[in-house]
N, CA, C and O atoms as CSV, one atom per row, in Angstrom:
chain,resi,resn,atom,element,x,y,z
A,1,MET,N,N,10.909,11.971,-82.869
A,1,MET,CA,C,10.778,12.127,-81.455
A,1,MET,C,C,10.351,10.775,-80.867
A,1,MET,O,O,9.546,10.049,-81.450
A,2,SER,N,N,10.910,10.469,-79.711
A,2,SER,CA,C,10.560,9.244,-79.006
A,2,SER,C,C,10.394,9.561,-77.524
A,2,SER,O,O,10.884,10.578,-77.033
A,3,CYS,N,N,9.710,8.691,-76.839
A,3,CYS,CA,C,9.549,8.806,-75.388
A,3,CYS,C,C,10.022,7.490,-74.790
A,3,CYS,O,O,9.670,6.419,-75.284
A,4,PHE,N,N,10.817,7.566,-73.728
A,4,PHE,CA,C,11.333,6.376,-73.057
A,4,PHE,C,C,10.777,6.321,-71.641
A,4,PHE,O,O,10.688,7.347,-70.967
A,5,ILE,N,N,10.403,5.129,-71.189
A,5,ILE,CA,C,9.889,4.974,-69.829
A,5,ILE,C,C,10.473,3.720,-69.195
A,5,ILE,O,O,10.575,2.666,-69.822
A,6,TRP,N,N,10.850,3.868,-67.939
A,6,TRP,CA,C,11.286,2.746,-67.115
A,6,TRP,C,C,10.410,2.772,-65.863
A,6,TRP,O,O,10.688,3.543,-64.945
A,7,PRO,N,N,9.358,1.949,-65.801
A,7,PRO,CA,C,8.507,1.952,-64.615
A,7,PRO,C,C,9.339,1.772,-63.361
A,7,PRO,O,O,10.299,1.002,-63.348
A,8,GLY,N,N,8.964,2.493,-62.291
A,8,GLY,CA,C,9.873,2.649,-61.177
A,8,GLY,C,C,9.674,1.863,-59.912
A,8,GLY,O,O,10.549,1.929,-59.048
A,9,CYS,N,N,8.615,1.133,-59.725
A,9,CYS,CA,C,8.435,0.407,-58.468
A,9,CYS,C,C,8.652,-1.082,-58.671
A,9,CYS,O,O,8.178,-1.657,-59.651
A,10,PRO,N,N,9.371,-1.708,-57.740
A,10,PRO,CA,C,9.547,-3.157,-57.855
A,10,PRO,C,C,8.225,-3.872,-57.662
A,10,PRO,O,O,7.304,-3.348,-57.036
A,11,ALA,N,N,8.144,-5.052,-58.199
A,11,ALA,CA,C,6.909,-5.838,-58.147
A,11,ALA,C,C,6.481,-6.115,-56.710
A,11,ALA,O,O,7.303,-6.407,-55.840
A,12,SER,N,N,5.182,-6.017,-56.488
A,12,SER,CA,C,4.650,-6.363,-55.172
A,12,SER,C,C,4.753,-7.862,-54.971
A,12,SER,O,O,4.743,-8.619,-55.942
A,13,GLY,N,N,4.849,-8.294,-53.746
A,13,GLY,CA,C,4.960,-9.716,-53.457
A,13,GLY,C,C,6.390,-10.202,-53.444
A,13,GLY,O,O,6.645,-11.374,-53.167
A,14,ARG,N,N,7.324,-9.324,-53.738
A,14,ARG,CA,C,8.754,-9.680,-53.714
A,14,ARG,C,C,9.419,-8.987,-52.537
A,14,ARG,O,O,8.929,-7.955,-52.080
A,15,PRO,N,N,10.509,-9.522,-52.041
A,15,PRO,CA,C,11.243,-8.791,-50.996
A,15,PRO,C,C,11.631,-7.413,-51.518
A,15,PRO,O,O,12.195,-7.298,-52.606
A,16,GLY,N,N,11.339,-6.394,-50.771
A,16,GLY,CA,C,11.629,-5.033,-51.202
A,16,GLY,C,C,10.579,-4.449,-52.127
A,16,GLY,O,O,10.689,-3.294,-52.538
A,17,GLY,N,N,9.557,-5.236,-52.463
A,17,GLY,CA,C,8.496,-4.761,-53.342
A,17,GLY,C,C,7.575,-3.803,-52.597
A,17,GLY,O,O,7.636,-3.690,-51.373
A,18,VAL,N,N,6.741,-3.130,-53.337
A,18,VAL,CA,C,5.822,-2.152,-52.762
A,18,VAL,C,C,4.414,-2.744,-52.682
A,18,VAL,O,O,4.117,-3.763,-53.304
A,19,ALA,N,N,3.569,-2.092,-51.916
A,19,ALA,CA,C,2.164,-2.506,-51.810
A,19,ALA,C,C,1.492,-2.350,-53.172
A,19,ALA,O,O,1.877,-1.488,-53.962
A,20,PHE,N,N,0.498,-3.176,-53.443
A,20,PHE,CA,C,-0.135,-3.174,-54.765
A,20,PHE,C,C,-0.658,-1.813,-55.195
A,20,PHE,O,O,-0.465,-1.457,-56.358
A,21,PRO,N,N,-1.317,-1.013,-54.331
A,21,PRO,CA,C,-1.792,0.302,-54.791
A,21,PRO,C,C,-0.648,1.203,-55.295
A,21,PRO,O,O,-0.813,1.936,-56.270
A,22,ASP,N,N,0.500,1.140,-54.625
A,22,ASP,CA,C,1.653,1.939,-55.072
A,22,ASP,C,C,2.199,1.398,-56.389
A,22,ASP,O,O,2.528,2.168,-57.291
A,23,TYR,N,N,2.294,0.085,-56.498
A,23,TYR,CA,C,2.758,-0.553,-57.731
A,23,TYR,C,C,1.847,-0.157,-58.893
A,23,TYR,O,O,2.324,0.202,-59.970
A,24,LEU,N,N,0.540,-0.224,-58.669
A,24,LEU,CA,C,-0.432,0.129,-59.695
A,24,LEU,C,C,-0.283,1.588,-60.114
A,24,LEU,O,O,-0.261,1.896,-61.306
A,25,ALA,N,N,-0.180,2.484,-59.138
A,25,ALA,CA,C,-0.084,3.910,-59.442
A,25,ALA,C,C,1.220,4.262,-60.150
A,25,ALA,O,O,1.217,5.023,-61.117
A,26,CYS,N,N,2.330,3.712,-59.675
A,26,CYS,CA,C,3.647,4.089,-60.208
A,26,CYS,C,C,3.987,3.408,-61.527
A,26,CYS,O,O,4.726,3.967,-62.336
A,27,ASN,N,N,3.471,2.237,-61.749
A,27,ASN,CA,C,3.842,1.508,-62.965
A,27,ASN,C,C,2.710,1.475,-63.983
A,27,ASN,O,O,2.877,1.952,-65.106
A,28,VAL,N,N,1.585,0.931,-63.614
A,28,VAL,CA,C,0.501,0.712,-64.576
A,28,VAL,C,C,-0.201,2.020,-64.949
A,28,VAL,O,O,-0.293,2.360,-66.129
A,29,LEU,N,N,-0.690,2.743,-63.959
A,29,LEU,CA,C,-1.447,3.969,-64.252
A,29,LEU,C,C,-0.554,5.077,-64.811
A,29,LEU,O,O,-0.975,5.828,-65.691
A,30,ALA,N,N,0.671,5.181,-64.307
A,30,ALA,CA,C,1.588,6.189,-64.844
A,30,ALA,C,C,1.907,5.897,-66.310
A,30,ALA,O,O,1.976,6.813,-67.129
A,31,THR,N,N,2.100,4.625,-66.634
A,31,THR,CA,C,2.362,4.259,-68.024
A,31,THR,C,C,1.153,4.556,-68.896
A,31,THR,O,O,1.291,5.030,-70.024
A,32,GLN,N,N,-0.026,4.277,-68.370
A,32,GLN,CA,C,-1.253,4.563,-69.127
A,32,GLN,C,C,-1.380,6.070,-69.391
A,32,GLN,O,O,-1.712,6.478,-70.504
A,33,ARG,N,N,-1.118,6.889,-68.376
A,33,ARG,CA,C,-1.185,8.352,-68.564
A,33,ARG,C,C,-0.146,8.831,-69.571
A,33,ARG,O,O,-0.427,9.689,-70.407
A,34,LEU,N,N,1.053,8.269,-69.484
A,34,LEU,CA,C,2.108,8.654,-70.419
A,34,LEU,C,C,1.731,8.281,-71.849
A,34,LEU,O,O,1.946,9.068,-72.771
A,35,MET,N,N,1.174,7.093,-72.040
A,35,MET,CA,C,0.758,6.672,-73.379
A,35,MET,C,C,-0.327,7.589,-73.931
A,35,MET,O,O,-0.309,7.940,-75.111
A,36,ALA,N,N,-1.266,7.973,-73.082
A,36,ALA,CA,C,-2.330,8.882,-73.520
A,36,ALA,C,C,-1.757,10.238,-73.928
A,36,ALA,O,O,-2.177,10.821,-74.928
A,37,GLU,N,N,-0.795,10.736,-73.149
A,37,GLU,CA,C,-0.181,12.029,-73.483
A,37,GLU,C,C,0.652,11.928,-74.760
A,37,GLU,O,O,0.644,12.849,-75.577
A,38,CYS,N,N,1.367,10.820,-74.939
A,38,CYS,CA,C,2.112,10.621,-76.185
A,38,CYS,C,C,1.161,10.643,-77.382
A,38,CYS,O,O,1.478,11.219,-78.423
A,39,ASP,N,N,0.008,10.021,-77.232
A,39,ASP,CA,C,-0.981,10.031,-78.306
A,39,ASP,C,C,-1.455,11.451,-78.585
A,39,ASP,O,O,-1.543,11.856,-79.744
A,40,ARG,N,N,-1.760,12.211,-77.537
A,40,ARG,CA,C,-2.213,13.605,-77.713
A,40,ARG,C,C,-1.144,14.462,-78.376
A,40,ARG,O,O,-1.460,15.350,-79.168
A,41,GLN,N,N,0.115,14.199,-78.056
A,41,GLN,CA,C,1.224,14.996,-78.595
A,41,GLN,C,C,1.759,14.439,-79.915
A,41,GLN,O,O,2.717,14.972,-80.474
A,42,HIS,N,N,1.141,13.370,-80.410
A,42,HIS,CA,C,1.541,12.733,-81.673
A,42,HIS,C,C,2.992,12.234,-81.634
A,42,HIS,O,O,3.726,12.341,-82.617
A,43,VAL,N,N,3.386,11.692,-80.487
A,43,VAL,CA,C,4.713,11.085,-80.363
A,43,VAL,C,C,4.647,9.732,-81.055
A,43,VAL,O,O,3.854,8.879,-80.654
A,44,PRO,N,N,5.457,9.513,-82.083
A,44,PRO,CA,C,5.322,8.299,-82.884
A,44,PRO,C,C,5.883,7.033,-82.250
A,44,PRO,O,O,5.572,5.930,-82.699
A,45,ARG,N,N,6.709,7.176,-81.210
A,45,ARG,CA,C,7.360,5.985,-80.676
A,45,ARG,C,C,7.467,6.075,-79.156
A,45,ARG,O,O,7.928,7.078,-78.611
A,46,LEU,N,N,7.037,5.018,-78.488
A,46,LEU,CA,C,7.191,4.883,-77.045
A,46,LEU,C,C,8.037,3.643,-76.798
A,46,LEU,O,O,7.694,2.553,-77.256
A,47,VAL,N,N,9.131,3.804,-76.084
A,47,VAL,CA,C,10.008,2.682,-75.769
A,47,VAL,C,C,9.818,2.366,-74.293
A,47,VAL,O,O,10.088,3.202,-73.430
A,48,LEU,N,N,9.350,1.155,-74.009
A,48,LEU,CA,C,9.100,0.722,-72.637
A,48,LEU,C,C,10.164,-0.293,-72.248
A,48,LEU,O,O,10.307,-1.334,-72.890
A,49,ALA,N,N,10.897,0.011,-71.207
A,49,ALA,CA,C,11.904,-0.924,-70.699
A,49,ALA,C,C,11.286,-1.714,-69.567
A,49,ALA,O,O,10.782,-1.141,-68.602
A,50,SER,N,N,11.323,-3.010,-69.682
A,50,SER,CA,C,10.759,-3.881,-68.668
A,50,SER,C,C,11.783,-4.105,-67.569
A,50,SER,O,O,12.848,-3.487,-67.558
A,51,SER,N,N,11.454,-4.977,-66.667
A,51,SER,CA,C,12.384,-5.292,-65.585
A,51,SER,C,C,12.525,-6.792,-65.449
A,51,SER,O,O,11.803,-7.559,-66.086
A,52,SER,N,N,13.438,-7.190,-64.632
A,52,SER,CA,C,13.682,-8.610,-64.423
A,52,SER,C,C,12.561,-9.287,-63.650
A,52,SER,O,O,12.542,-10.514,-63.553
A,53,SER,N,N,11.628,-8.522,-63.097
A,53,SER,CA,C,10.556,-9.159,-62.312
A,53,SER,C,C,9.640,-10.021,-63.165
A,53,SER,O,O,8.832,-10.770,-62.617
A,54,VAL,N,N,9.739,-9.939,-64.491
A,54,VAL,CA,C,8.942,-10.836,-65.339
A,54,VAL,C,C,9.414,-12.289,-65.192
A,54,VAL,O,O,8.685,-13.222,-65.529
A,55,TYR,N,N,10.639,-12.469,-64.685
A,55,TYR,CA,C,11.181,-13.819,-64.546
A,55,TYR,C,C,10.810,-14.468,-63.215
A,55,TYR,O,O,11.054,-15.660,-63.030
A,56,GLY,N,N,10.232,-13.719,-62.292
A,56,GLY,CA,C,9.852,-14.287,-60.990
A,56,GLY,C,C,11.069,-14.504,-60.107
A,56,GLY,O,O,12.111,-13.875,-60.293
A,57,GLU,N,N,10.920,-15.394,-59.155
A,57,GLU,CA,C,12.016,-15.691,-58.237
A,57,GLU,C,C,13.079,-16.509,-58.951
A,57,GLU,O,O,12.782,-17.499,-59.618
A,58,VAL,N,N,14.313,-16.079,-58.797
A,58,VAL,CA,C,15.444,-16.780,-59.410
A,58,VAL,C,C,16.368,-17.201,-58.278
A,58,VAL,O,O,16.779,-16.376,-57.462
A,59,GLY,N,N,16.692,-18.483,-58.232
A,59,GLY,CA,C,17.470,-19.043,-57.138
A,59,GLY,C,C,18.707,-18.273,-56.757
A,59,GLY,O,O,18.840,-17.868,-55.602
A,60,ASP,N,N,19.631,-18.053,-57.694
A,60,ASP,CA,C,20.889,-17.392,-57.362
A,60,ASP,C,C,20.867,-15.897,-57.694
A,60,ASP,O,O,21.888,-15.222,-57.561
A,61,GLY,N,N,19.726,-15.378,-58.120
A,61,GLY,CA,C,19.610,-13.965,-58.446
A,61,GLY,C,C,20.022,-13.608,-59.866
A,61,GLY,O,O,19.912,-12.453,-60.276
A,62,LEU,N,N,20.496,-14.596,-60.615
A,62,LEU,CA,C,20.907,-14.352,-61.994
A,62,LEU,C,C,20.019,-15.145,-62.928
A,62,LEU,O,O,19.655,-16.280,-62.621
A,63,CYS,N,N,19.668,-14.570,-64.056
A,63,CYS,CA,C,18.906,-15.311,-65.044
A,63,CYS,C,C,19.256,-14.795,-66.431
A,63,CYS,O,O,19.755,-13.682,-66.594
A,64,ARG,N,N,18.989,-15.614,-67.406
A,64,ARG,CA,C,19.229,-15.245,-68.794
A,64,ARG,C,C,17.991,-14.563,-69.361
A,64,ARG,O,O,16.876,-14.813,-68.903
A,65,GLU,N,N,18.181,-13.723,-70.335
A,65,GLU,CA,C,17.059,-13.016,-70.941
A,65,GLU,C,C,16.084,-13.971,-71.609
A,65,GLU,O,O,14.905,-13.645,-71.744
A,66,ASP,N,N,16.547,-15.137,-72.029
A,66,ASP,CA,C,15.659,-16.097,-72.679
A,66,ASP,C,C,15.030,-17.076,-71.689
A,66,ASP,O,O,14.411,-18.059,-72.097
A,67,ALA,N,N,15.186,-16.811,-70.391
A,67,ALA,CA,C,14.542,-17.656,-69.377
A,67,ALA,C,C,13.026,-17.510,-69.472
A,67,ALA,O,O,12.534,-16.456,-69.876
A,68,PRO,N,N,12.281,-18.552,-69.104
A,68,PRO,CA,C,10.819,-18.438,-69.167
A,68,PRO,C,C,10.298,-17.400,-68.181
A,68,PRO,O,O,10.829,-17.250,-67.080
A,69,ALA,N,N,9.260,-16.690,-68.589
A,69,ALA,CA,C,8.630,-15.685,-67.715
A,69,ALA,C,C,7.773,-16.393,-66.677
A,69,ALA,O,O,6.926,-17.219,-67.019
A,70,ARG,N,N,7.996,-16.067,-65.410
A,70,ARG,CA,C,7.208,-16.617,-64.310
A,70,ARG,C,C,6.940,-15.516,-63.275
A,70,ARG,O,O,7.342,-15.637,-62.117
A,71,PRO,N,N,6.265,-14.448,-63.695
A,71,PRO,CA,C,6.060,-13.331,-62.759
A,71,PRO,C,C,5.229,-13.732,-61.555
A,71,PRO,O,O,4.310,-14.544,-61.657
A,72,ILE,N,N,5.568,-13.149,-60.413
A,72,ILE,CA,C,4.779,-13.401,-59.201
A,72,ILE,C,C,3.941,-12.189,-58.857
A,72,ILE,O,O,3.163,-12.223,-57.903
A,73,SER,N,N,4.087,-11.121,-59.615
A,73,SER,CA,C,3.301,-9.913,-59.382
A,73,SER,C,C,2.106,-9.901,-60.314
A,73,SER,O,O,2.044,-10.673,-61.271
A,74,PRO,N,N,1.151,-9.015,-60.027
A,74,PRO,CA,C,-0.044,-8.963,-60.864
A,74,PRO,C,C,0.234,-8.588,-62.302
A,74,PRO,O,O,-0.692,-8.510,-63.110
């Protein structure tokens, strides 16, 4: 059994991003609650899919996966 999660709010501080309290609730705290429940249910594997916001602002909107991480969000 595995659990998959894709945090759902875009990074705050970016165009189209959400306010920090919403970002915290939807991404950080929700992931924390899910991890705690997976532990309680003895789920052996949690797969977390990240987003492109780890790369920060990208000039033309395209970046390679091996680009350096320059997040602008918390």
